[in-house]
N, CA, C and O atoms as CSV, one atom per row, in Angstrom:
chain,resi,resn,atom,element,x,y,z
A,1,MET,N,N,-120.739,-126.984,49.640
A,1,MET,CA,C,-121.101,-125.622,49.297
A,1,MET,C,C,-119.853,-124.713,49.391
A,1,MET,O,O,-119.141,-124.702,50.396
A,2,THR,N,N,-119.623,-123.961,48.312
A,2,THR,CA,C,-118.502,-123.064,48.292
A,2,THR,C,C,-118.969,-121.622,48.535
A,2,THR,O,O,-120.115,-121.285,48.239
A,3,ASP,N,N,-118.119,-120.806,49.052
A,3,ASP,CA,C,-118.426,-119.408,49.234
A,3,ASP,C,C,-118.327,-118.662,47.859
A,3,ASP,O,O,-117.366,-118.826,47.108
A,4,THR,N,N,-119.304,-117.893,47.596
A,4,THR,CA,C,-119.175,-117.068,46.384
A,4,THR,C,C,-118.438,-115.765,46.622
A,4,THR,O,O,-117.746,-115.249,45.744
A,5,VAL,N,N,-118.601,-115.248,47.829
A,5,VAL,CA,C,-117.939,-113.969,48.220
A,5,VAL,C,C,-117.357,-114.229,49.618
A,5,VAL,O,O,-118.095,-114.607,50.527
A,6,LEU,N,N,-116.093,-114.039,49.792
A,6,LEU,CA,C,-115.471,-114.039,51.110
A,6,LEU,C,C,-115.394,-112.638,51.642
A,6,LEU,O,O,-114.848,-111.744,50.995
A,7,LYS,N,N,-115.948,-112.441,52.836
A,7,LYS,CA,C,-116.026,-111.122,53.433
A,7,LYS,C,C,-115.074,-111.033,54.608
A,7,LYS,O,O,-114.816,-112.023,55.292
A,8,ILE,N,N,-114.525,-109.768,54.849
A,8,ILE,CA,C,-113.779,-109.525,56.030
A,8,ILE,C,C,-114.621,-109.806,57.240
A,8,ILE,O,O,-115.726,-109.281,57.378
A,9,ASP,N,N,-114.097,-110.641,58.128
A,9,ASP,CA,C,-114.870,-111.091,59.235
A,9,ASP,C,C,-114.132,-110.896,60.597
A,9,ASP,O,O,-114.755,-110.928,61.659
A,10,TYR,N,N,-112.824,-110.700,60.535
A,10,TYR,CA,C,-112.021,-110.730,61.832
A,10,TYR,C,C,-110.815,-109.860,61.596
A,10,TYR,O,O,-110.385,-109.668,60.459
A,11,ASN,N,N,-110.285,-109.347,62.648
A,11,ASN,CA,C,-109.093,-108.538,62.549
A,11,ASN,C,C,-108.183,-108.777,63.800
A,11,ASN,O,O,-108.596,-108.551,64.937
A,12,GLU,N,N,-106.937,-109.241,63.540
A,12,GLU,CA,C,-106.026,-109.477,64.600
A,12,GLU,C,C,-104.924,-108.366,64.682
A,12,GLU,O,O,-104.401,-107.911,63.665
A,13,LEU,N,N,-104.615,-107.974,65.890
A,13,LEU,CA,C,-103.579,-106.981,66.091
A,13,LEU,C,C,-102.461,-107.688,66.832
A,13,LEU,O,O,-102.681,-108.252,67.904
A,14,PRO,N,N,-101.229,-107.662,66.251
A,14,PRO,CA,C,-100.125,-108.313,66.887
A,14,PRO,C,C,-99.653,-107.323,67.996
A,14,PRO,O,O,-99.636,-106.105,67.817
A,15,VAL,N,N,-99.269,-107.932,69.160
A,15,VAL,CA,C,-98.850,-107.133,70.308
A,15,VAL,C,C,-97.612,-107.843,70.860
A,15,VAL,O,O,-97.458,-109.057,70.732
A,16,THR,N,N,-96.718,-107.031,71.490
A,16,THR,CA,C,-95.557,-107.600,72.133
A,16,THR,C,C,-95.645,-107.723,73.642
A,16,THR,O,O,-94.843,-108.395,74.291
A,17,ASP,N,N,-96.664,-107.037,74.179
A,17,ASP,CA,C,-96.966,-107.147,75.650
A,17,ASP,C,C,-98.435,-107.248,75.776
A,17,ASP,O,O,-99.139,-106.251,75.611
A,18,MET,N,N,-98.954,-108.465,76.076
A,18,MET,CA,C,-100.391,-108.716,76.179
A,18,MET,C,C,-101.061,-107.829,77.164
A,18,MET,O,O,-102.048,-107.161,76.855
A,19,ALA,N,N,-100.489,-107.818,78.438
A,19,ALA,CA,C,-101.109,-107.066,79.528
A,19,ALA,C,C,-101.224,-105.567,79.246
A,19,ALA,O,O,-102.241,-104.932,79.526
A,20,ALA,N,N,-100.121,-105.019,78.669
A,20,ALA,CA,C,-100.144,-103.580,78.338
A,20,ALA,C,C,-101.155,-103.293,77.223
A,20,ALA,O,O,-101.884,-102.302,77.262
A,21,ALA,N,N,-101.177,-104.177,76.241
A,21,ALA,CA,C,-102.120,-104.015,75.063
A,21,ALA,C,C,-103.549,-103.993,75.571
A,21,ALA,O,O,-104.348,-103.129,75.210
A,22,LYS,N,N,-103.861,-104.997,76.446
A,22,LYS,CA,C,-105.234,-105.130,76.935
A,22,LYS,C,C,-105.600,-103.871,77.745
A,22,LYS,O,O,-106.683,-103.305,77.600
A,23,ALA,N,N,-104.653,-103.460,78.603
A,23,ALA,CA,C,-104.920,-102.273,79.359
A,23,ALA,C,C,-105.188,-101.068,78.495
A,23,ALA,O,O,-106.117,-100.296,78.729
A,24,PHE,N,N,-104.387,-100.934,77.535
A,24,PHE,CA,C,-104.522,-99.745,76.568
A,24,PHE,C,C,-105.843,-99.793,75.885
A,24,PHE,O,O,-106.567,-98.798,75.915
A,25,TYR,N,N,-106.200,-100.858,75.283
A,25,TYR,CA,C,-107.464,-100.911,74.494
A,25,TYR,C,C,-108.705,-100.860,75.418
A,25,TYR,O,O,-109.745,-100.343,75.011
A,26,ALA,N,N,-108.611,-101.363,76.592
A,26,ALA,CA,C,-109.733,-101.269,77.539
A,26,ALA,C,C,-109.923,-99.810,77.988
A,26,ALA,O,O,-111.052,-99.326,78.064
A,27,LYS,N,N,-108.813,-99.113,78.285
A,27,LYS,CA,C,-108.943,-97.759,78.767
A,27,LYS,C,C,-109.277,-96.777,77.653
A,27,LYS,O,O,-110.066,-95.854,77.857
A,28,ALA,N,N,-108.680,-96.968,76.468
A,28,ALA,CA,C,-108.855,-96.074,75.420
A,28,ALA,C,C,-110.177,-96.181,74.703
A,28,ALA,O,O,-110.749,-95.175,74.282
A,29,PHE,N,N,-110.692,-97.469,74.555
A,29,PHE,CA,C,-111.860,-97.647,73.753
A,29,PHE,C,C,-112.946,-98.482,74.443
A,29,PHE,O,O,-113.996,-98.690,73.835
A,30,GLY,N,N,-112.755,-98.980,75.692
A,30,GLY,CA,C,-113.715,-99.713,76.448
A,30,GLY,C,C,-113.869,-101.146,75.939
A,30,GLY,O,O,-114.924,-101.744,76.149
A,31,TRP,N,N,-112.840,-101.734,75.263
A,31,TRP,CA,C,-112.907,-103.087,74.775
A,31,TRP,C,C,-112.860,-104.015,75.968
A,31,TRP,O,O,-112.236,-103.698,76.980
A,32,THR,N,N,-113.529,-105.186,75.857
A,32,THR,CA,C,-113.338,-106.247,76.830
A,32,THR,C,C,-112.680,-107.438,76.120
A,32,THR,O,O,-112.579,-107.465,74.894
A,33,PHE,N,N,-112.252,-108.385,76.887
A,33,PHE,CA,C,-111.421,-109.490,76.289
A,33,PHE,C,C,-111.854,-110.822,76.818
A,33,PHE,O,O,-112.320,-110.967,77.949
A,34,LEU,N,N,-111.673,-111.828,75.915
A,34,LEU,CA,C,-111.891,-113.237,76.271
A,34,LEU,C,C,-110.573,-113.904,75.989
A,34,LEU,O,O,-110.186,-113.991,74.824
A,35,ASP,N,N,-109.851,-114.385,77.000
A,35,ASP,CA,C,-108.543,-114.958,76.818
A,35,ASP,C,C,-108.589,-116.399,76.323
A,35,ASP,O,O,-109.387,-117.201,76.810
A,36,TYR,N,N,-107.737,-116.729,75.358
A,36,TYR,CA,C,-107.575,-118.070,74.841
A,36,TYR,C,C,-106.106,-118.442,75.129
A,36,TYR,O,O,-105.308,-118.614,74.207
A,37,GLY,N,N,-105.767,-118.562,76.417
A,37,GLY,CA,C,-104.367,-118.831,76.804
A,37,GLY,C,C,-103.583,-117.537,76.858
A,37,GLY,O,O,-104.129,-116.465,76.597
A,38,PRO,N,N,-102.263,-117.633,77.208
A,38,PRO,CA,C,-101.449,-116.413,77.452
A,38,PRO,C,C,-101.126,-115.641,76.157
A,38,PRO,O,O,-100.773,-114.465,76.239
A,39,ALA,N,N,-101.233,-116.256,74.974
A,39,ALA,CA,C,-100.802,-115.606,73.750
A,39,ALA,C,C,-101.864,-115.106,72.839
A,39,ALA,O,O,-101.585,-114.686,71.717
A,40,TYR,N,N,-103.200,-115.146,73.348
A,40,TYR,CA,C,-104.279,-114.717,72.503
A,40,TYR,C,C,-105.422,-114.191,73.319
A,40,TYR,O,O,-105.798,-114.806,74.316
A,41,ALA,N,N,-105.982,-113.082,72.933
A,41,ALA,CA,C,-107.204,-112.586,73.649
A,41,ALA,C,C,-108.095,-112.007,72.583
A,41,ALA,O,O,-107.690,-111.080,71.882
A,42,ALA,N,N,-109.333,-112.538,72.435
A,42,ALA,CA,C,-110.268,-111.960,71.538
A,42,ALA,C,C,-110.799,-110.696,72.145
A,42,ALA,O,O,-110.980,-110.605,73.360
A,43,PHE,N,N,-111.055,-109.693,71.284
A,43,PHE,CA,C,-111.659,-108.432,71.841
A,43,PHE,C,C,-113.092,-108.339,71.414
A,43,PHE,O,O,-113.516,-108.842,70.373
A,44,GLU,N,N,-113.815,-107.666,72.279
A,44,GLU,CA,C,-115.288,-107.459,72.128
A,44,GLU,C,C,-115.559,-105.982,72.262
A,44,GLU,O,O,-114.753,-105.217,72.791
A,45,ASN,N,N,-116.730,-105.603,71.763
A,45,ASN,CA,C,-117.159,-104.142,71.836
A,45,ASN,C,C,-116.374,-103.248,70.971
A,45,ASN,O,O,-116.242,-102.070,71.303
A,46,ALA,N,N,-115.829,-103.711,69.865
A,46,ALA,CA,C,-114.932,-102.979,68.990
A,46,ALA,C,C,-115.548,-102.671,67.707
A,46,ALA,O,O,-114.910,-101.971,66.921
A,47,GLY,N,N,-116.764,-103.123,67.374
A,47,GLY,CA,C,-117.431,-102.883,66.096
A,47,GLY,C,C,-117.204,-103.984,65.138
A,47,GLY,O,O,-118.095,-104.239,64.328
A,48,ILE,N,N,-116.090,-104.675,65.146
A,48,ILE,CA,C,-115.790,-105.816,64.327
A,48,ILE,C,C,-115.026,-106.817,65.312
A,48,ILE,O,O,-114.217,-106.402,66.142
A,49,ASP,N,N,-115.327,-108.092,65.164
A,49,ASP,CA,C,-114.587,-109.029,66.017
A,49,ASP,C,C,-113.133,-109.101,65.680
A,49,ASP,O,O,-112.726,-108.887,64.538
A,50,GLY,N,N,-112.340,-109.409,66.703
A,50,GLY,CA,C,-110.960,-109.566,66.461
A,50,GLY,C,C,-110.196,-109.996,67.748
A,50,GLY,O,O,-110.782,-110.369,68.765
A,51,GLY,N,N,-108.913,-109.918,67.631
A,51,GLY,CA,C,-108.141,-110.409,68.787
A,51,GLY,C,C,-106.773,-109.796,68.831
A,51,GLY,O,O,-106.290,-109.248,67.841
A,52,LEU,N,N,-106.153,-109.890,69.977
A,52,LEU,CA,C,-104.754,-109.526,70.181
A,52,LEU,C,C,-103.908,-110.843,70.202
A,52,LEU,O,O,-104.176,-111.788,70.945
A,53,ARG,N,N,-102.873,-110.821,69.328
A,53,ARG,CA,C,-102.068,-111.998,69.109
A,53,ARG,C,C,-100.622,-111.626,69.603
A,53,ARG,O,O,-100.004,-110.696,69.083
A,54,LEU,N,N,-100.112,-112.373,70.608
A,54,LEU,CA,C,-98.775,-112.103,71.146
A,54,LEU,C,C,-97.677,-112.521,70.166
A,54,LEU,O,O,-97.666,-113.653,69.683
A,55,GLU,N,N,-96.765,-111.608,69.879
A,55,GLU,CA,C,-95.644,-111.859,68.985
A,55,GLU,C,C,-94.412,-111.519,69.758
A,55,GLU,O,O,-94.476,-110.711,70.685
A,56,ASP,N,N,-93.256,-112.119,69.407
A,56,ASP,CA,C,-91.945,-111.841,70.043
A,56,ASP,C,C,-91.415,-110.406,69.662
A,56,ASP,O,O,-90.708,-109.768,70.442
A,57,LYS,N,N,-91.769,-109.955,68.489
A,57,LYS,CA,C,-91.312,-108.701,67.975
A,57,LYS,C,C,-92.481,-108.040,67.222
A,57,LYS,O,O,-93.476,-108.688,66.896
A,58,PRO,N,N,-92.333,-106.743,66.958
A,58,PRO,CA,C,-93.378,-106.081,66.131
A,58,PRO,C,C,-93.575,-106.824,64.808
A,58,PRO,O,O,-92.634,-107.233,64.128
A,59,PHE,N,N,-94.854,-106.968,64.494
A,59,PHE,CA,C,-95.242,-107.638,63.263
A,59,PHE,C,C,-95.064,-106.689,62.095
A,59,PHE,O,O,-95.618,-105.591,62.139
A,60,PRO,N,N,-94.319,-107.046,61.044
A,60,PRO,CA,C,-93.988,-106.107,59.970
A,60,PRO,C,C,-95.170,-105.523,59.217
A,60,PRO,O,O,-95.089,-104.397,58.725
A,61,THR,N,N,-96.286,-106.279,59.114
A,61,THR,CA,C,-97.379,-105.730,58.312
A,61,THR,C,C,-98.532,-105.145,59.183
A,61,THR,O,O,-99.556,-104.712,58.653
A,62,GLY,N,N,-98.355,-105.142,60.445
A,62,GLY,CA,C,-99.383,-104.578,61.292
A,62,GLY,C,C,-100.527,-105.538,61.476
A,62,GLY,O,O,-100.331,-106.746,61.615
A,63,ALA,N,N,-101.740,-104.986,61.476
A,63,ALA,CA,C,-102.981,-105.817,61.645
A,63,ALA,C,C,-103.092,-106.876,60.626
A,63,ALA,O,O,-102.642,-106.720,59.491
A,64,LEU,N,N,-103.708,-107.997,61.031
A,64,LEU,CA,C,-103.960,-109.115,60.128
A,64,LEU,C,C,-105.449,-109.150,59.913
A,64,LEU,O,O,-106.219,-109.382,60.845
A,65,ILE,N,N,-105.858,-108.916,58.673
A,65,ILE,CA,C,-107.292,-109.037,58.231
A,65,ILE,C,C,-107.590,-110.427,57.906
A,65,ILE,O,O,-106.877,-111.064,57.130
A,66,LEU,N,N,-108.707,-110.960,58.522
A,66,LEU,CA,C,-109.057,-112.317,58.273
A,66,LEU,C,C,-110.434,-112.417,57.594
A,66,LEU,O,O,-111.375,-111.720,57.975
A,67,LEU,N,N,-110.535,-113.297,56.580
A,67,LEU,CA,C,-111.842,-113.557,55.975
A,67,LEU,C,C,-112.270,-114.948,56.439
A,67,LEU,O,O,-111.444,-115.808,56.745
A,68,ARG,N,N,-113.534,-115.130,56.479
A,68,ARG,CA,C,-114.109,-116.455,56.883
A,68,ARG,C,C,-114.574,-117.200,55.710
A,68,ARG,O,O,-115.160,-116.616,54.798
A,69,ALA,N,N,-114.336,-118.495,55.686
A,69,ALA,CA,C,-114.699,-119.422,54.586
A,69,ALA,C,C,-115.480,-120.634,55.157
A,69,ALA,O,O,-115.142,-121.148,56.223
A,70,GLU,N,N,-116.492,-121.063,54.454
A,70,GLU,CA,C,-117.087,-122.363,54.780
A,70,GLU,C,C,-116.175,-123.473,54.240
A,70,GLU,O,O,-115.930,-124.476,54.912
A,71,ASP,N,N,-115.699,-123.278,53.062
A,71,ASP,CA,C,-114.803,-124.264,52.423
A,71,ASP,C,C,-113.373,-123.752,52.293
A,71,ASP,O,O,-113.062,-123.077,51.312
A,72,ILE,N,N,-112.510,-124.044,53.228
A,72,ILE,CA,C,-111.262,-123.444,53.269
A,72,ILE,C,C,-110.348,-123.974,52.117
A,72,ILE,O,O,-109.447,-123.258,51.679
A,73,ILE,N,N,-110.577,-125.223,51.628
A,73,ILE,CA,C,-109.766,-125.773,50.537
A,73,ILE,C,C,-110.105,-125.029,49.230
A,73,ILE,O,O,-109.217,-124.761,48.421
A,74,ASP,N,N,-111.375,-124.704,49.033
A,74,ASP,CA,C,-111.760,-123.986,47.881
A,74,ASP,C,C,-111.199,-122.554,47.968
A,74,ASP,O,O,-110.794,-121.984,46.955
A,75,ALA,N,N,-111.178,-122.003,49.130
A,75,ALA,CA,C,-110.591,-120.637,49.285
A,75,ALA,C,C,-109.060,-120.674,48.988
A,75,ALA,O,O,-108.520,-119.750,48.380
A,76,GLU,N,N,-108.418,-121.697,49.405
A,76,GLU,CA,C,-106.942,-121.865,49.124
A,76,GLU,C,C,-106.700,-121.914,47.555
A,76,GLU,O,O,-105.806,-121.285,46.988
A,77,ARG,N,N,-107.580,-122.710,46.957
A,77,ARG,CA,C,-107.445,-122.803,45.437
A,77,ARG,C,C,-107.707,-121.428,44.827
A,77,ARG,O,O,-106.952,-121.035,43.937
A,78,ARG,N,N,-108.686,-120.697,45.226
A,78,ARG,CA,C,-109.045,-119.392,44.685
A,78,ARG,C,C,-107.866,-118.428,44.911
A,78,ARG,O,O,-107.496,-117.694,43.994
A,79,VAL,N,N,-107.289,-118.417,46.079
A,79,VAL,CA,C,-106.200,-117.461,46.407
A,79,VAL,C,C,-105.008,-117.745,45.474
A,79,VAL,O,O,-104.446,-116.825,44.881
A,80,GLU,N,N,-104.637,-119.010,45.353
A,80,GLU,CA,C,-103.493,-119.397,44.470
A,80,GLU,C,C,-103.773,-119.140,43.016
A,80,GLU,O,O,-102.890,-118.671,42.299
A,81,ALA,N,N,-104.987,-119.433,42.547
A,81,ALA,CA,C,-105.355,-119.170,41.184
A,81,ALA,C,C,-105.321,-117.705,40.819
A,81,ALA,O,O,-105.054,-117.330,39.677
A,82,ALA,N,N,-105.608,-116.858,41.853
A,82,ALA,CA,C,-105.547,-115.406,41.586
A,82,ALA,C,C,-104.164,-114.835,41.679
A,82,ALA,O,O,-103.996,-113.639,41.442
A,83,GLY,N,N,-103.172,-115.606,42.006
A,83,GLY,CA,C,-101.848,-115.063,42.116
A,83,GLY,C,C,-101.319,-114.901,43.452
A,83,GLY,O,O,-100.206,-114.393,43.591
A,84,GLY,N,N,-102.075,-115.322,44.564
A,84,GLY,CA,C,-101.616,-115.187,45.914
A,84,GLY,C,C,-100.711,-116.366,46.283
A,84,GLY,O,O,-100.739,-117.428,45.660
A,85,SER,N,N,-99.909,-116.129,47.321
A,85,SER,CA,C,-99.019,-117.209,47.780
A,85,SER,C,C,-99.317,-117.529,49.266
A,85,SER,O,O,-99.252,-116.656,50.131
A,86,ILE,N,N,-99.629,-118.748,49.512
A,86,ILE,CA,C,-99.966,-119.239,50.858
A,86,ILE,C,C,-98.590,-119.377,51.653
A,86,ILE,O,O,-97.661,-120.063,51.227
A,87,THR,N,N,-98.548,-118.690,52.799
A,87,THR,CA,C,-97.369,-118.684,53.583
A,87,THR,C,C,-97.365,-119.518,54.849
A,87,THR,O,O,-96.309,-119.822,55.404
A,88,LEU,N,N,-98.596,-119.897,55.317
A,88,LEU,CA,C,-98.732,-120.663,56.514
A,88,LEU,C,C,-100.143,-121.291,56.558
A,88,LEU,O,O,-101.151,-120.665,56.230
A,89,ARG,N,N,-100.147,-122.533,56.972
A,89,ARG,CA,C,-101.439,-123.257,57.263
A,89,ARG,C,C,-101.321,-123.715,58.731
A,89,ARG,O,O,-100.300,-124.272,59.136
A,90,GLU,N,N,-102.401,-123.467,59.529
A,90,GLU,CA,C,-102.347,-123.831,60.904
A,90,GLU,C,C,-103.705,-124.142,61.429
A,90,GLU,O,O,-104.710,-123.598,60.969
A,91,ASP,N,N,-103.739,-125.087,62.469
A,91,ASP,CA,C,-104.892,-125.368,63.210
A,91,ASP,C,C,-104.932,-124.454,64.395
A,91,ASP,O,O,-103.879,-124.014,64.857
A,92,TYR,N,N,-106.096,-124.149,64.909
A,92,TYR,CA,C,-106.254,-123.360,66.135
A,92,TYR,C,C,-107.466,-123.932,66.864
A,92,TYR,O,O,-108.244,-124.679,66.271
A,93,PRO,N,N,-107.640,-123.589,68.155
A,93,PRO,CA,C,-108.799,-124.097,68.887
A,93,PRO,C,C,-110.091,-123.639,68.170
A,93,PRO,O,O,-110.396,-122.447,68.125
A,94,GLY,N,N,-110.795,-124.551,67.648
A,94,GLY,CA,C,-112.030,-124.214,66.984
A,94,GLY,C,C,-112.044,-124.198,65.476
A,94,GLY,O,O,-113.072,-123.896,64.870
A,95,GLY,N,N,-110.876,-124.529,64.830
A,95,GLY,CA,C,-110.835,-124.555,63.399
A,95,GLY,C,C,-109.418,-124.540,62.801
A,95,GLY,O,O,-108.462,-125.033,63.399
A,96,ARG,N,N,-109.328,-123.968,61.626
A,96,ARG,CA,C,-108.044,-123.870,60.885
A,96,ARG,C,C,-108.040,-122.643,60.087
A,96,ARG,O,O,-109.082,-122.067,59.773
A,97,ARG,N,N,-106.774,-122.208,59.731
A,97,ARG,CA,C,-106.635,-121.014,58.897
A,97,ARG,C,C,-105.411,-121.123,58.077
A,97,ARG,O,O,-104.560,-121.976,58.327
A,98,PHE,N,N,-105.293,-120.237,57.053
A,98,PHE,CA,C,-104.065,-120.120,56.340
A,98,PHE,C,C,-103.832,-118.590,56.132
A,98,PHE,O,O,-104.755,-117.784,56.021
A,99,LEU,N,N,-102.553,-118.283,56.093
A,99,LEU,CA,C,-102.155,-116.911,55.749
A,99,LEU,C,C,-101.606,-116.870,54.305
A,99,LEU,O,O,-101.103,-117.863,53.778
A,100,PHE,N,N,-101.720,-115.751,53.731
A,100,PHE,CA,C,-101.256,-115.670,52.340
A,100,PHE,C,C,-100.894,-114.220,52.087
A,100,PHE,O,O,-101.337,-113.304,52.780
A,101,THR,N,N,-100.063,-114.051,51.057
A,101,THR,CA,C,-99.657,-112.717,50.561
A,101,THR,C,C,-100.346,-112.492,49.192
A,101,THR,O,O,-100.460,-113.411,48.380
A,102,ASP,N,N,-100.777,-111.304,48.977
A,102,ASP,CA,C,-101.357,-110.942,47.717
A,102,ASP,C,C,-100.232,-110.544,46.769
A,102,ASP,O,O,-99.101,-110.450,47.248
A,103,PRO,N,N,-100.423,-110.300,45.479
A,103,PRO,CA,C,-99.356,-109.925,44.590
A,103,PRO,C,C,-98.546,-108.721,45.010
A,103,PRO,O,O,-97.400,-108.579,44.584
A,104,SER,N,N,-99.146,-107.781,45.894
A,104,SER,CA,C,-98.419,-106.585,46.354
A,104,SER,C,C,-97.654,-106.890,47.635
A,104,SER,O,O,-96.953,-106.012,48.138
A,105,GLY,N,N,-97.760,-108.104,48.186
A,105,GLY,CA,C,-97.025,-108.471,49.410
A,105,GLY,C,C,-97.821,-108.223,50.658
A,105,GLY,O,O,-97.279,-108.397,51.750
A,106,ASN,N,N,-99.142,-107.806,50.569
A,106,ASN,CA,C,-100.017,-107.656,51.750
A,106,ASN,C,C,-100.249,-109.066,52.318
A,106,ASN,O,O,-100.459,-110.018,51.566
A,107,GLN,N,N,-100.207,-109.184,53.630
A,107,GLN,CA,C,-100.554,-110.487,54.267
A,107,GLN,C,C,-101.973,-110.402,54.804
A,107,GLN,O,O,-102.352,-109.438,55.469
A,108,LEU,N,N,-102.736,-111.425,54.503
A,108,LEU,CA,C,-104.108,-111.637,54.962
A,108,LEU,C,C,-104.312,-113.045,55.368
A,108,LEU,O,O,-103.416,-113.862,55.159
A,109,GLY,N,N,-105.403,-113.384,55.923
A,109,GLY,CA,C,-105.691,-114.774,56.311
A,109,GLY,C,C,-107.121,-115.133,56.003
A,109,GLY,O,O,-107.994,-114.279,55.853
A,110,ILE,N,N,-107.330,-116.461,55.913
A,110,ILE,CA,C,-108.698,-116.978,55.800
A,110,ILE,C,C,-108.828,-118.116,56.760
A,110,ILE,O,O,-107.965,-118.991,56.842
A,111,TYR,N,N,-110.002,-118.094,57.544
A,111,TYR,CA,C,-110.117,-119.131,58.448
A,111,TYR,C,C,-111.479,-119.875,58.248
A,111,TYR,O,O,-112.394,-119.398,57.577
A,112,SER,N,N,-111.533,-121.029,58.859
A,112,SER,CA,C,-112.789,-121.840,58.757
A,112,SER,C,C,-112.973,-122.555,60.121
A,112,SER,O,O,-112.011,-123.031,60.723
A,113,GLU,N,N,-114.219,-122.613,60.576
A,113,GLU,CA,C,-114.437,-123.393,61.722
A,113,GLU,C,C,-114.670,-124.825,61.463
A,113,GLU,O,O,-115.056,-125.557,62.375
A,114,HIS,N,N,-114.452,-125.277,60.240
A,114,HIS,CA,C,-114.703,-126.624,59.835
A,114,HIS,C,C,-113.429,-127.375,59.645
A,114,HIS,O,O,-112.642,-127.033,58.762
A,115,GLY,N,N,-113.189,-128.393,60.440
A,115,GLY,CA,C,-112.044,-129.244,60.254
A,115,GLY,C,C,-110.731,-128.751,60.751
A,115,GLY,O,O,-110.607,-127.697,61.376
A,116,LYS,N,N,-109.736,-129.574,60.442
A,116,LYS,CA,C,-108.372,-129.212,60.902
A,116,LYS,C,C,-107.425,-129.650,59.725
A,116,LYS,O,O,-107.767,-130.516,58.919
A,117,TYR,N,N,-106.289,-129.041,59.678
A,117,TYR,CA,C,-105.276,-129.493,58.675
A,117,TYR,C,C,-104.623,-130.818,59.107
A,117,TYR,O,O,-104.496,-131.775,58.343
A,118,GLY,N,N,-104.225,-130.803,60.373
A,118,GLY,CA,C,-103.504,-131.956,60.912
A,118,GLY,C,C,-104.398,-133.005,61.315
A,118,GLY,O,O,-103.950,-134.048,61.792
C-alpha cells in the first residue's frame, strides 16, 4: 500500500548543547523529554511530536520537518521524480529515514517505521 498524501508528522530541532536546550524548552514551554541516548531527546507536550538532535555546530537550515511514510521506497521515488535530491539515507532505532532537498534547497526528511536500509 502506498501513501497518497504524505503529511508533516514530526519536527526536529538541531541543538549544540542538549542539556541547555532541554532546560530552555522545559522552562519556556513546559515540554518534557524522552531520551534516546545522549544525542537525541524526543519532546512531548509541544502540540506536534518532535525531538532535539545534537549537532556539532549550528544546523544551517534550522528545524528539520519530517513526513511519515508507510512505503519509504515509494516516497523516495516520488521525491526524485518531482525534482528533489536525496542527501542521506539512514537507519535509526525503530525504522529508517532519508533526507532530501527540494528544488529551492530546503531540507526535509521522510521516515518510516517499516524496515531498515542496512
